[in-house]
N, C-alpha and C positions, 0 to 999 in steps of 0.2 A: 647736233651735240648740244647746243643751248637749251632744247626742250628737254632733253634727258637731264642735263644739271637741273633746271627747274623742277621738275619732277622728282628728283632725288631730294632736292631743298624740301619740297612739300612732305615726302614721305618721312624725312627726318624731323619735320616740324609736328607732323602728327604723331610720330612714334614718342618725341619729347613731351609732348602735351599729356599723352597717354600715361608716361611713366610719372609725369608730376601729379595728374589727377590721384593716379593709384597710390602714390604715396601720401598724399594729402589724406586719402580717405584712411590709409593706414595708421596715421598719426593720429587723426581726429577720433577715431574708433578707440585708440590706446587711452586717449584722457577721458573721453565721455563714458567709457564702459571699461575700466580696467580689468583686468582678469581676476576673478575671487576664487580662493581657495575653499573647500568644503561647501560651495554653494549647494541650497537643497531646502528642503522643508524646514521652518524653523518652528519649534514649540510655541504655542499659543503665549504662553506666559513670557516669554522672551520678547515676542513681537509687541506686547502691550506695554512693555517697561522702556520709556523714553526717557529715564534718567540715567545717569552714569551707573554701569553696572557694579554689584558689589565687589566682584572679583574683575578688574578689568585688566585686559591682556595689554593694553596700550600703558606705557610708562612715560612718563614726563622727565626728560633727561636735563632741563634746564634748572639751573640753581639760582636762588634768589636772596636776596639780603634786604633786611630793613630792621626798624627800630622797634617796630610792635606797639607805637603810640604809648611806651611808659608801661605797659601791662604786660609784657611779656617778650622775650626774644623771638624773631621770627626764625623757624625752623628752615633747613635747608631740603629741598625737594631733591631725593636721589634716586637711582634706578633700582632699589630694593621698595619694596610695599611697607617695609617698618617705619614707623615714625617718631618725631622728638616733638617737642612741645608747639603747639598750633600758634601762629602768629596772630597778632591782633589788627585786623584790618578788613577792609571790604572784600577783598578777594580769596581770603580764607574763610571769611563769613559763608559767602556764596559757594564755596566748596564743601563745608562740614554741611550746609543746608541740603546741597545735593546728596551728600552720602546719606543723610537722615532720610529725605525722600525715597531713595533707592532700597535702602535696609526695609524700612517700614510699610512701603507702599501706602503711605500716609494713612495708616492703621495705628491704633493705640495699643494693640497686642496681636501676636501671631495668629492668623487664619489658616485652616486647612488640616489636613491630618499630616502629624509629626512623621508617621511612616512614610509619607511620599518624598522622593528624591530630592524634590524641587521646594519643599518646606523649608523656610527660613526661621530659625528661632532666634528671637532678639527681646529687648527689654527697654521700656520708656518709664524715664522719670520726669517729674517736674523739677526745675531748677530755680533756686532763688537767691538773691543777694542783698545783703546788707553793710550798711559802712557800722563798723564797730566804734564804740566811744572811745577815744583818746583824748590827749592833750590839744590836738589839732582840729579833732573831728568830734562834732556834737554827736553824731550816731544818728543812725535811721532804724526803722523795724525792717523786716523782711520783705522784698518785693518780689513777686514772680517775674522771671525774665522770659522762661520758655522751657522746652523739653531738650533732653539728650536721649540719644539711643545708644545701645550696645549689643554686639552680637559677637561670633565667633570667638567666644572664650573670654573677650574684653569685659573687666568688671567696670560699674560704676564709678568707683572710685579712681580706677585708671583714666577713665573717659574724662572725667572732672581734672584730675590733673593735668592731663593734655591739653584740656580745652579751657584752663582757668583765665588765662589771659585774654583769649577771646571773648569768654563771657562776660568779665569785667568791662572790657571794652564795649560791647555791645549794649551792656546795662548804663553805663554812662551817657550814651546816646539815646537810649531809650527812656530813661527816667531822669525828668530833670531834678527830683531830689538829690540825686547824686551828682549831676552836673553843678549844682548849685553851690557844693560843697568844695568845689575847684581842687586843686592838686593836692590837698591835704585828705582827700577822699582815697587817692589812688592806692596808698599804703596801708589803709584801714579797711578796705572792702573785705567781706567774708562771702564765703560759698557754702550754700547749702542746698539740700534736696528731699524730695518727698517720694515715696513709693507706696502703692502703685500710683502712676499717673491719672489725672482726670481728662475725660474727654474735653472739657470746656477751654478754649484758648481765651487768654486774656486779652485786655485793651489798655490804651494810656490812661483811660478813666478809672481804673481799678484802683483801690488804695492799697495799703500793706496788710498784713496778716495782723489779726487781733493777737491778744495774748493768749488766748485757748489755741488758738491755730498754730501759733509758733512753737508749741511744745511737740509737733509733729515732725519739724525740721531737724534733720541730720545735718551737721557741720561735716562738710568734706574735708579729708585730711589727706595729706602727700602720700604716695604710695609707691614703692619701687616699680619701676618700668622696665619690662624685658619683652623682647619679641612681640610688640603690639602692632597688628595689621593697620595699615594706614586707612584703611575702608570698613574698620569694624566699628566706628564709633562716629556719630554725628550731633549736630546742634542745631535745633530751630527756634528762634526767637518766637514770641507769641505776637509780633507785628513788626513791620519794617521800622527800623530806626530812620531818622531823617536822612534823606538823600539815597536810599537804598529800596529797590523795586523788585526783590525776588518773587514776593507772591504772584505778582502778576505774570511772571515767568512759570510759576508752579501751577496757575490754574489753566495757562495755554497747553502745558504738558499734561492736564488732566483731560482736557479737551481731545487732544490727538489720541490719548487712550481710550476714551469712550469712542471716538469715530474708528479707533481700529477694531473695537470690539465689536461696534455695528456691522462694519464691513464683513469681519469674520462670520457673524450671526448670519447675514443675508447671503452669504455663499456656501453657507453649510447646509 
């Protein structure tokens, strides 16, 4: 009888171990390789785009609050793709830069056949900032800050209206000419743009526009906003403001795209 009890215990122990092993395998497999819907062949264009997609399915349900650094109230992220004024901070700059890269694919104008269903129509314009002459501000000439892009029916004026605070905040951090004016410049800054955008990207050693070049700048005016898609406009400064290193990530993303392309070519 004692031998039978020992044998039963051994059988129970083996069965228990097998059950735990099976359960562990199932749980591990679920977390490592969760089931995916619609898994299959992905179009080449989608595989190459490592940036946030133009029309993302994932929505951020978190709500944020902030002061916007004095250049504009921070918008609240909702479950809808529609958007209000963009806040003036590093997080928003990174987000808008992501959208710019996603929409344009780092091109100055659309490429490909407009009849192609994957063709994306967009426009890029150069963005300038100056400090108007007031009682508290001596004023400056126009300095180029970067580029904005628009797509999905969003106008340049609407994109500038929504990103005005962010562009001013970025300009002050990029140009010591604005920083030197102090708080007096915050209420005197003016926003302008030129089209078409040029390929050349500026640097911190560039000076302001001369008198003749200034005539090509169109001063941005506030326009009514209605049903603007949150990912239909973006902003890309000419260089990184101090303490911001997005271009490093942008270059890494480009390397990944090139590696993906090389892999596809090798397997084709």
